[in-house]
C-alpha positions, 0 to 999 in steps of 0.5 A: 504474510500468513505464509511467512508467519507460519514459516517463521513458527515452523522454523522456531518450534524446530529450534526448541520453541520460546523458553522451552515451550512451542509457539502457536499461531492464531490467525483472524480474516479481517476481510479488509474492513476496519470492523472485522479488523477490530473484531478479529483483534480483540478476539486474538486478545480476549479469546485466544489470549495471544502475547502479540499481533502481527498485522495488518495488511490494510493501512486503515485497518492497521490503524484500527489495531493501533487503537487496540494495542494501545488500549490493551498494551498489546505489542502490534507490528505490521509488515505490510501497511506502508501508510507513515502516519502509522507510526508517527504517533506516541503509541508505544505498542505499535511497530512497523518492519518495512519502509513506509510510502515517503521514500517511495514517494521521493523516489518516484519525485526523483525519477519524474522530476530529475531523471525524466525532466518531466514538468507535467504530471497527473496522479490517480490514487484509491480513495481509502487511507492507503492511497490518500496518504501514499499519493501525499509525497509526490503530490508535495514534491511536485508543488514544491518544485514548481510543477503541481499536478495538473489532475489529482484524480481518485477511484473507489474499491471495485471501480472497472471504468476510469474512462471520465478520469483517463480522459482528463489526463489525456486532455491535460497534456500530462507527461506522466500519470502516477498511480497509487492503488491495488493491483485490481484496479490499477491492471484495469486503469493501465489496460484502459490507458494503453486502449486509449493511447494515453501519451503518458508514462505510468508510474506507481507505488508498491501496491500493485507490485504482484503477479496478479497485476501482470496476469490481469494487465497483460502485455499493458503492464510493459513499460510500467514503473514501479517502486517497491520497499525490498527486492523479493 
C-alpha cells in the first residue's frame, strides 16, 4: 500500500503536482495495534498537517481512524481493510476503495453449497475484528441454507499449534474447512491439516493471498481455494 502511494505521488509530481504545488507523502507505522494507529493518525493531523489519510491495513485500526476522522473532520480512505462495518455508519469522512468481506463470503458460500454441494462445513477464524466480521457472511449463509457450521473455531495472533481445533474438525466429518486470517497463521494451519491427513477442502478469504503464504506453506498450499477482491 505504501509503495502504491509513493508511486502515485511520484507520478502526480511529474505532472506538476496539485494546483501547481508538489505533493508530499507522510508515513506513520501503526505497528498493527489500535493504540499506535490512534497516535499515528493524530500525529499526521497535528504534527504533519496532512490534508487526508490513506490507511490503515488492519480493520480494527481502521475503525480507530474512522473515529479520529470524525473528530478532526479529515478525509480517511482505506484501500485494504475489508471489514464490512467500516463504512456502515454515518461518518461522512470515511471511504473505502475495494470490495468488503460480504461479497467474498457470498462467493465462498456459493462455491461450497452450490458448486461443490457440501453439507458439512467447519470454520476457523482469526480472533480479531477482521476475522470475526469476515467469517460472519459464510456462517450466516450456511445457517440459512440449513447447513449450520459443525464447529466455529477461533485462533489468536502468533498461535503455532492448531492441533486441538483441527482434531475437532477431523472428528466432525466435515467436508470443507473455511479459514479466515492472515498468511502466517493460515500457512501453519494448512501445513498441520495436511500432516494430519484432514479429509477436507481448505477454503478461505483474501487475508492470506500472498507470496509469503506460498513460501511458508510450501507444497501444502496446493489445492487451497481463496477469494480475492481483484485480479493482481
